[in-house]
ROMAR-709316 format. One record per residue (C-alpha): x negated, y, z. Coordinates in steps of 0.2 Angstrom, whole numbers. Layout:
X | Y | Z
...
This chain:
-349 | 524 | -215
-359 | 509 | -205
-351 | 515 | -190
-333 | 511 | -197
-339 | 494 | -204
-345 | 490 | -186
-328 | 496 | -178
-319 | 485 | -190
-329 | 471 | -183
-325 | 474 | -165
-312 | 459 | -164
-327 | 447 | -166
-342 | 458 | -160
-344 | 448 | -143
-346 | 431 | -153
-358 | 441 | -166
-370 | 446 | -150
-369 | 430 | -142
-373 | 421 | -157
-387 | 434 | -160
-394 | 432 | -143
-394 | 413 | -141
-405 | 413 | -160
-417 | 428 | -154
-419 | 419 | -138
-424 | 403 | -148
-437 | 414 | -159
-427 | 414 | -173
-418 | 427 | -184
-398 | 427 | -188
-389 | 438 | -198
-371 | 440 | -204
-369 | 440 | -223
-359 | 442 | -238
-341 | 444 | -238
-338 | 447 | -221
-350 | 462 | -223
-342 | 468 | -238
-326 | 468 | -232
-330 | 476 | -216
-336 | 492 | -226
-318 | 490 | -235
-309 | 489 | -219
-303 | 472 | -225
-302 | 458 | -213
-313 | 443 | -220
-305 | 426 | -218
-322 | 419 | -215
-338 | 422 | -205
-355 | 418 | -214
-371 | 418 | -206
-388 | 414 | -214
-404 | 411 | -200
-421 | 405 | -201
-418 | 390 | -192
-418 | 374 | -199
-401 | 364 | -197
-406 | 352 | -185
-413 | 370 | -175
-397 | 377 | -177
-388 | 362 | -169
-400 | 363 | -153
-397 | 381 | -151
-379 | 383 | -151
-377 | 365 | -141
-369 | 369 | -124
-361 | 387 | -131
-352 | 380 | -145
-335 | 370 | -143
-340 | 359 | -158
-352 | 358 | -173
-351 | 347 | -188
-361 | 344 | -203
-354 | 355 | -219
-370 | 348 | -230
-386 | 347 | -220
-396 | 345 | -237
-391 | 362 | -240
-394 | 370 | -223
-376 | 372 | -217
-369 | 369 | -201
-350 | 371 | -195
-348 | 379 | -177
-333 | 382 | -169
-331 | 394 | -154
-313 | 397 | -146
-302 | 399 | -161
-316 | 404 | -172
-325 | 394 | -185
-341 | 399 | -193
-352 | 393 | -206
-373 | 395 | -203
-383 | 392 | -216
-402 | 392 | -218
-411 | 404 | -227
-412 | 398 | -247
-422 | 401 | -261
-415 | 390 | -272
-422 | 384 | -290
-409 | 377 | -303
-410 | 363 | -314
-405 | 372 | -331
-399 | 357 | -338
-388 | 350 | -324
-386 | 367 | -315
-387 | 358 | -300
-398 | 369 | -286
-414 | 361 | -280
-412 | 365 | -264
-427 | 376 | -256
-426 | 384 | -238
-434 | 402 | -237
-442 | 411 | -226
-435 | 427 | -227
-419 | 436 | -226
-423 | 446 | -242
-425 | 430 | -252
-409 | 423 | -246
-400 | 439 | -252
-408 | 439 | -271
-400 | 422 | -273
-384 | 429 | -271
-370 | 433 | -284
-368 | 451 | -284
-376 | 467 | -273
-360 | 469 | -263
-362 | 453 | -259
-381 | 453 | -255
-378 | 464 | -239
-381 | 460 | -222
-380 | 464 | -203
-396 | 457 | -191
-390 | 452 | -176
-390 | 456 | -161
-396 | 473 | -165
-383 | 475 | -178
-396 | 481 | -191
-389 | 485 | -208
-400 | 477 | -223
-396 | 481 | -240
-411 | 479 | -251
-402 | 479 | -267
-391 | 494 | -266
-375 | 484 | -264
-368 | 498 | -253
-370 | 510 | -267
-362 | 498 | -279
-347 | 495 | -267
-343 | 515 | -265
-344 | 516 | -284
-334 | 499 | -286
-346 | 491 | -298
-351 | 472 | -299
-371 | 472 | -302
-382 | 457 | -300
-396 | 458 | -288
-408 | 453 | -301
-406 | 453 | -321
-391 | 447 | -326
-397 | 434 | -335
-407 | 427 | -323
-393 | 426 | -310
-380 | 419 | -323
-394 | 407 | -330
-394 | 400 | -311
-374 | 397 | -310
-364 | 401 | -325
-350 | 401 | -312
-355 | 419 | -307
-348 | 425 | -323
-330 | 419 | -318
-334 | 425 | -301
-336 | 443 | -308
-319 | 441 | -316
-311 | 435 | -299
-319 | 449 | -289
-315 | 461 | -302
-295 | 456 | -299
-298 | 454 | -280
-307 | 470 | -276
-302 | 481 | -291
-322 | 484 | -297
-328 | 485 | -314
-343 | 476 | -320
-358 | 483 | -324
-361 | 486 | -342
-379 | 474 | -342
-368 | 462 | -333
-354 | 461 | -346
-366 | 460 | -360
-374 | 445 | -353
-357 | 436 | -349
-353 | 438 | -368
-370 | 433 | -372
-369 | 418 | -361
-351 | 413 | -362
-354 | 397 | -369
-365 | 391 | -354
-349 | 390 | -343
-347 | 374 | -352
-361 | 366 | -340
-350 | 369 | -326
-338 | 356 | -318
-320 | 357 | -322
-315 | 356 | -304
-326 | 372 | -300
-321 | 382 | -314
-302 | 377 | -308
-306 | 384 | -291
-311 | 401 | -298
-296 | 401 | -309
-285 | 398 | -295
-292 | 412 | -283
-290 | 424 | -297
-273 | 421 | -302
-269 | 422 | -283
-277 | 438 | -282
-266 | 455 | -282
-272 | 460 | -299
-275 | 444 | -309
-273 | 454 | -325
-291 | 464 | -323
-300 | 446 | -322
-291 | 438 | -337
-293 | 450 | -347
-311 | 452 | -343
-313 | 432 | -346
-306 | 435 | -364
-315 | 450 | -369
-332 | 441 | -364
-327 | 426 | -374
-327 | 414 | -357
-309 | 411 | -359
-312 | 402 | -376
-321 | 389 | -365
-311 | 387 | -351
-293 | 393 | -357
-293 | 394 | -375
-275 | 396 | -376
-275 | 412 | -368
-284 | 422 | -382
-277 | 412 | -395
-260 | 420 | -390
-268 | 437 | -397
-260 | 434 | -414
-263 | 446 | -428
-249 | 458 | -433
-246 | 459 | -452
-238 | 475 | -456
-225 | 465 | -466
-221 | 453 | -452
-220 | 462 | -435
-218 | 454 | -418
-222 | 456 | -400
-241 | 455 | -396
-239 | 438 | -387
-254 | 439 | -377
-250 | 456 | -370
-230 | 450 | -367
-239 | 436 | -356
-249 | 446 | -346
-234 | 458 | -344
-223 | 443 | -340
-236 | 437 | -326
-235 | 454 | -318
-216 | 454 | -319
-214 | 437 | -311
-227 | 442 | -298
-217 | 459 | -293
-202 | 446 | -291
-210 | 436 | -278
-204 | 438 | -260
-186 | 445 | -253
-175 | 451 | -268
-157 | 456 | -270
-145 | 448 | -283
-128 | 458 | -284
-115 | 443 | -280
-127 | 432 | -272
-126 | 433 | -253
-143 | 426 | -249
-155 | 424 | -265
-169 | 411 | -263
-185 | 419 | -264
-201 | 412 | -269
-215 | 416 | -257
-229 | 423 | -265
-244 | 422 | -271
-236 | 407 | -280
-247 | 396 | -291
-234 | 387 | -300
-224 | 403 | -304
-240 | 412 | -309
-247 | 399 | -321
-231 | 396 | -328
-228 | 415 | -332
-246 | 415 | -340
-243 | 401 | -350
-225 | 399 | -356
-228 | 405 | -373
-244 | 397 | -377
-233 | 385 | -390
-231 | 400 | -399
-247 | 401 | -410
-245 | 382 | -416
-226 | 385 | -420
-227 | 401 | -428
-218 | 402 | -444
-215 | 417 | -457
-197 | 417 | -463
-190 | 426 | -478
-187 | 442 | -477
-200 | 446 | -465
-194 | 437 | -448
-205 | 426 | -438
-200 | 411 | -429
-208 | 401 | -416
-195 | 385 | -415
-197 | 373 | -400
-212 | 382 | -394
-206 | 378 | -376
-207 | 360 | -380
-225 | 362 | -389
-231 | 373 | -374
-226 | 361 | -361
-237 | 348 | -369
-250 | 360 | -372
-249 | 365 | -352
-251 | 348 | -347
-266 | 345 | -357
-276 | 360 | -352
-271 | 357 | -334
-277 | 340 | -334
-292 | 345 | -342
-296 | 358 | -328
-292 | 345 | -314
-276 | 350 | -308
-266 | 340 | -297
-251 | 330 | -303
-238 | 339 | -293
-245 | 356 | -300
-246 | 349 | -317
-228 | 342 | -317
-220 | 359 | -310
-229 | 371 | -321
-225 | 361 | -337
-207 | 357 | -332
-206 | 378 | -330
-213 | 381 | -347
-202 | 368 | -356
-186 | 376 | -345
-191 | 395 | -350
-179 | 398 | -364
-164 | 388 | -358
-155 | 404 | -351
-154 | 412 | -368
-142 | 401 | -373
-130 | 407 | -359
-125 | 423 | -369
-114 | 433 | -360
-108 | 420 | -348
-101 | 408 | -362
-108 | 393 | -353
-94 | 381 | -346
-97 | 375 | -327
-104 | 358 | -335
-119 | 368 | -344
-122 | 376 | -327
-123 | 360 | -317
-136 | 355 | -330
-145 | 369 | -328
-146 | 367 | -309
-150 | 348 | -311
-162 | 351 | -324
-172 | 363 | -315
-171 | 354 | -298
-182 | 361 | -285
-190 | 373 | -297
-174 | 382 | -298
-179 | 397 | -288
-196 | 398 | -298
-185 | 398 | -315
-174 | 410 | -309
-189 | 422 | -308
-199 | 416 | -323
-183 | 419 | -335
-180 | 438 | -327
-199 | 441 | -329
-198 | 435 | -346
-188 | 449 | -352
-202 | 464 | -358
-190 | 474 | -370
-193 | 492 | -369
-175 | 494 | -374
-169 | 501 | -357
-151 | 496 | -362
-154 | 479 | -368
-166 | 474 | -352
-151 | 480 | -339
-139 | 469 | -349
-151 | 454 | -348
-152 | 457 | -330
-135 | 458 | -327
-130 | 442 | -335
-144 | 433 | -326
-138 | 440 | -310
-119 | 434 | -316
-129 | 417 | -319
-134 | 415 | -301
-118 | 421 | -295
-111 | 407 | -304
-123 | 395 | -297
-121 | 400 | -280
-102 | 398 | -281
-102 | 381 | -290
-115 | 375 | -275
-103 | 381 | -261
-90 | 371 | -270
-99 | 356 | -273
-115 | 356 | -266
-123 | 357 | -283
-142 | 356 | -277
-137 | 338 | -271
-126 | 331 | -286
-122 | 312 | -287
-111 | 302 | -295
-95 | 299 | -287
-98 | 279 | -287
-115 | 273 | -279
-126 | 257 | -284
-115 | 246 | -274
-100 | 252 | -279
-103 | 252 | -298
-110 | 234 | -297
-92 | 229 | -288
-84 | 239 | -303
-92 | 231 | -316
-99 | 213 | -309
-116 | 217 | -312
-131 | 214 | -303
-146 | 227 | -299
-155 | 230 | -315
-157 | 242 | -331
-138 | 240 | -334
-135 | 247 | -318
-146 | 262 | -321
-139 | 265 | -336
-121 | 266 | -329
-127 | 278 | -315
-134 | 289 | -328
-117 | 290 | -337
-108 | 293 | -321
-120 | 307 | -317
-117 | 315 | -334
-98 | 313 | -330
-100 | 321 | -314
-109 | 337 | -323
-96 | 337 | -337
-81 | 335 | -326
-85 | 339 | -308
-77 | 331 | -294
-63 | 317 | -302
-61 | 306 | -288
-69 | 287 | -285
-53 | 280 | -295
-55 | 292 | -310
-75 | 288 | -310
-71 | 271 | -310
-60 | 271 | -327
-73 | 281 | -335
-86 | 268 | -330
-75 | 254 | -337
-71 | 263 | -352
-91 | 265 | -354
-94 | 247 | -349
-81 | 242 | -364
-93 | 250 | -378
-108 | 239 | -371
-116 | 226 | -380
-118 | 217 | -363
-99 | 218 | -358
-96 | 206 | -373
-105 | 192 | -365
């Protein structure tokens, strides 16, 4: 097994041996550690090469001087120096034996003196394995290789101690479960459940970053379920467990929580190249796509607040898409997402029900144009979200919904070919509107422009003369025209 892992590292082996010889020649230890070692045993290529060493940061810089093409300070106080050799960038960090301030959860940095001290402070045993350089001695003091073979996430020390040092490790457990397909050890899960509230001491930015990594993994459902079952989601994404609405025997309805997880999985399955009958080249959404995945997960979060039991046993969720869009904006802001992501995800949540008015194709061309212009650049994602939102087990109904959406996409393509719909504009520009009405730039011009855009959407291309006439008719009804 070790031989297979070392063989997987063959492309970077010259660099590993050179670094090992440099540090050994200077009287210091150095080892490849963490993710790269774990991934080598899994026959995966790690995106990063991380090293740990007995050398202090100043010593590291001196040792690699003349060999490295560039070095930079990634966090001298934390012992980390960045190094570039050819096209490879690596991080070299001094052995650490940190203690944590249990009030702020910030590490009180303390450099260690041994590789074992460094490994014990890592999050999970599968990340606490190392290869000493240059002799490639395998170091595994906490049984990481056995846990790797068993597919188990276990902490090197008692989980209460490990999670107490850094509560974010509980979210990392969920993330690694999604990325690697591993199970969390029972004792670690119990600690997660007991210590769930401590995640609130972690900054929103760090929580967000872990959530993003989880969502962008091959199987985010595993990690999301772990966050919900452990109670951690109540503190970082409370809207998710709130979707698990109780199902009254007299008011049966879909489990919205389960539905949302299925929609996420179905949206992921649609990422990348796809085929649509009647559409020559459907626009694809390259995966993994964070905006699409967030929208799929959150599209129904407005349902708990809008649920109403109707006479006769029905259940309604009127305007849950509008309520959900507001809730989405609020939650993503709290998690410190960037403005563009917040804007795009909340807009998709707001629009996700629009297609249901399409029926069997009853929309006019005007309605199709509005669908496209309202979605704007989000249209490819809206296509996938809408398709993914069908989780019916009725095969006939599911096939009918997909065929109807095929028809909508085909109509959109035909209209776009005829009218360049993606860049639809009024037939008169701002200067022409001013000339027709004899007005100057200002709020009135903006209103006139919006009116002509509505005319364009409703009636298609009617020509500049007809557009000017519609504009004059509108103007005659405005209070400003009477002055």
